[in-house]
C-alpha positions in Angstrom: 27.8 -32.1 -132.9 25.7 -32.9 -129.8 28.0 -30.9 -127.6 27.6 -27.8 -129.8 23.8 -28.0 -129.7 23.9 -28.2 -125.8 26.3 -25.3 -125.5 24.2 -23.2 -127.9 21.1 -24.0 -126.0 22.7 -22.9 -122.8 23.8 -19.7 -124.2 20.4 -18.9 -125.6 18.9 -19.7 -122.2 21.3 -17.3 -120.5 20.6 -14.6 -123.0 16.9 -15.0 -122.5 17.3 -14.6 -118.8 19.2 -11.4 -119.1 16.6 -9.8 -121.4 13.8 -10.7 -119.0 15.7 -9.0 -116.2 16.2 -5.8 -118.1 12.6 -5.4 -119.3 10.7 -6.5 -116.1 12.1 -4.3 -113.2 9.7 -5.6 -110.5 8.3 -9.0 -110.1 4.9 -9.7 -108.6 5.2 -10.1 -104.9 7.9 -7.4 -104.6 10.8 -9.6 -105.9 13.5 -7.7 -107.7 15.6 -9.8 -110.1 19.0 -8.4 -110.9 21.6 -10.4 -112.8 20.2 -13.7 -111.7 20.2 -12.7 -107.9 16.8 -12.2 -106.2 16.5 -9.7 -103.2 13.3 -10.1 -101.2 11.8 -6.7 -100.2 8.9 -7.0 -97.8 6.0 -4.7 -98.1 5.6 -2.6 -94.9 2.9 -4.0 -92.8 0.9 -1.6 -90.6 2.4 -1.8 -87.1 0.0 -2.6 -84.2 0.7 -1.0 -80.8 0.4 -3.5 -78.0 -0.8 -1.9 -74.8 1.6 -2.1 -71.9 0.4 -4.4 -69.1 -1.6 -2.5 -66.5 0.3 -1.7 -63.3 -1.2 -3.5 -60.3 -0.3 -3.5 -56.6 -1.7 -6.9 -56.0 0.8 -9.2 -54.4 3.2 -6.3 -53.7 4.4 -5.5 -50.1 3.6 -1.9 -49.2 6.6 0.3 -48.6 6.6 1.9 -45.1 8.5 5.1 -44.6 9.7 5.5 -41.0 9.7 9.1 -39.8 12.1 10.0 -37.0 11.4 13.0 -34.9 14.1 15.6 -34.9 16.4 15.9 -31.9 14.9 19.3 -31.0 11.4 18.0 -30.9 12.4 15.1 -28.7 14.3 17.4 -26.4 11.3 19.7 -26.1 8.9 16.8 -25.2 11.3 15.4 -22.7 11.8 18.8 -21.1 8.0 19.4 -20.8 7.5 16.0 -19.3 10.3 16.6 -16.8 8.9 20.0 -15.8 5.4 18.5 -15.3 6.7 15.7 -13.1 8.9 18.1 -11.1 6.1 20.6 -10.3 4.8 19.7 -6.8 1.0 19.6 -6.2 0.1 22.5 -3.9 -0.8 21.4 -0.4 -4.1 22.9 0.9 -3.7 25.3 3.8 -5.2 23.9 7.0 -6.0 25.9 10.1 -3.6 25.2 12.9 -6.5 24.3 15.3 -10.2 24.5 14.7 -10.7 25.5 18.3 -7.4 26.9 19.6 -8.8 28.3 22.9 -10.7 25.2 24.0 -9.8 24.3 27.6 -7.5 27.3 28.1 -8.1 30.2 30.5 -8.6 33.2 28.3 -7.1 35.6 25.9 -7.2 35.9 22.1 -4.8 33.1 21.4 -5.7 32.7 17.7 -3.3 31.5 15.0 -2.1 34.2 12.6 -3.9 32.6 9.7 -7.3 33.5 11.2 -8.7 37.0 11.8 -9.2 38.2 15.4 -12.3 39.2 17.2 -12.1 42.6 18.9 -15.4 42.8 20.8 -18.6 41.0 21.9 -21.8 42.4 20.5 -25.2 42.2 22.0 -26.1 39.6 19.4 -23.0 37.6 20.5 -24.2 37.7 24.1 -27.8 36.7 23.1 -26.5 33.7 21.2 -24.3 32.7 24.2 -27.3 32.8 26.5 -29.5 30.7 24.2 -26.6 28.2 23.7 -26.1 27.9 27.5 -29.8 27.2 28.1 -29.9 24.6 25.3 -26.8 22.9 26.8 -28.3 22.7 30.3 -31.7 21.7 28.9 -30.1 18.7 27.2 -27.8 18.1 30.3 -30.8 17.9 32.7 -33.3 16.2 30.3 -33.1 12.8 32.1 -33.4 11.0 28.8 -31.7 7.6 28.1 -27.9 7.9 27.6 -28.1 7.4 23.8 -30.6 10.3 23.3 -29.0 12.4 26.0 -25.5 12.2 24.4 -26.8 12.8 20.8 -28.4 16.1 22.0 -25.6 17.3 24.3 -22.3 16.2 22.7 -22.5 18.4 19.5 -22.6 21.5 21.9 -19.7 20.7 24.2 -16.0 20.0 24.0 -14.6 16.4 24.1 -13.4 17.0 27.7 -17.0 17.4 28.8 -18.1 14.3 26.8 -15.4 12.2 28.5 -16.8 12.9 31.9 -19.9 10.9 31.2 -20.3 7.3 29.9 -23.2 4.9 29.3 -23.2 3.9 33.0 -23.3 7.5 34.4 -26.3 8.4 36.6 -27.6 11.1 34.4 -31.1 10.6 35.7 -30.0 12.4 38.9 -29.4 15.6 36.8 -33.0 15.7 35.6 -34.6 19.2 36.0 -36.2 22.1 34.3 -34.4 25.2 33.0 -35.8 28.5 34.4 -33.5 31.3 33.3 -30.0 32.3 32.3 -27.7 35.3 32.9 -24.1 36.4 32.1 -21.6 36.0 34.9 -18.7 38.5 35.6 -16.1 35.8 35.3 -12.7 36.9 36.7 -10.8 34.2 34.8 -11.9 35.9 31.5 -10.7 39.4 32.2 -8.2 40.9 29.7 -6.5 44.3 29.8 -8.9 46.9 28.4 -12.1 44.9 28.6 -13.7 41.5 28.3 -12.3 38.5 26.5 -14.0 38.5 23.1 -13.6 34.7 22.8 -15.1 33.6 26.1 -18.2 34.1 28.2 -19.7 32.4 31.3 -23.4 31.9 31.7 -25.2 30.9 34.9 -28.3 28.8 34.1 -30.9 28.3 36.9 -32.6 24.9 37.1 -35.5 23.6 39.1 -35.7 20.1 40.4 -32.2 19.1 39.4 -29.3 17.9 41.7 -28.0 21.6 41.6 -30.0 24.8 41.6 -27.8 26.2 38.9 -25.0 25.3 36.4 -22.2 27.6 35.3 -21.5 27.1 31.6 -18.2 28.4 30.3 -18.5 29.1 26.6 -15.9 29.8 23.9 -15.9 30.6 20.2 -13.3 31.2 17.4 -12.9 33.7 14.6 -13.6 30.9 12.2 -17.0 30.3 13.8 -17.8 33.6 15.6 -21.5 32.8 15.8 -21.2 29.4 17.4 -20.5 29.0 21.1 -19.4 25.7 22.6 -19.1 24.7 26.3 -15.7 23.8 27.8 -17.2 23.4 31.3 -20.6 22.6 33.0 -20.0 23.3 36.7 -22.2 23.4 39.8 -21.8 26.6 41.8 -19.3 25.2 44.2 -17.3 23.6 41.4 -17.2 26.9 39.5 -16.0 28.7 42.6 -13.1 26.3 43.1 -12.2 26.4 39.4 -12.0 30.3 39.5 -9.9 30.3 42.7 -7.5 27.7 41.3 -7.1 29.5 37.9 -6.4 32.9 39.6 -3.9 31.4 41.9 -2.0 29.7 39.0 -2.0 33.0 37.1 -1.0 35.1 40.2 -4.1 37.3 40.1 
């Protein structure tokens, strides 16, 4: 009897459960009960977008891109450098001799790089006379050697300078210049006229060791207005010089 009551109660409980499932389709909380099995269906929850972490360069090693010049650019640069190195620096043109006729007899023996002088003008002769007087004035000044040489040497050739030293008796030459005139010097004759590069001037002096001094002057095409002395000779010394020069040149 007891077993029958228990079985009956179990059947009634099962029947009650089935009825409840058929009449209540959705359970609170979204639980669907079907034939004694429960399936959980979650209610959609609004999704939240989480921002992506910000990109940062802190702590990163920078990327270096190496650029290699093209072969053509390298060749052009090398060629330009080679050309610049191979081009020689131009050498300045220098005159062959600043005074090519100094100490020579006569004649327009000028280097081809310098123009020639074709004649002697009256102005040229005037400058020659003034230069000869200035030379002899310094020569017979009687000043101490230092002052004497400072005045004279710029107007004469080195050969004349070498004739006198600090111990020379230049006091014996002391005198006063009176006048000057051009000399018809046979050593300066050239075919067709006078030598345009040379002149000889006789300067008369009073009170000096000699009554006159013969100054042989020369110039160049590079300095046509500046005469310099190659010789300062006493009358007898000038005569011997001319005779020797003519003999050597068979005149």
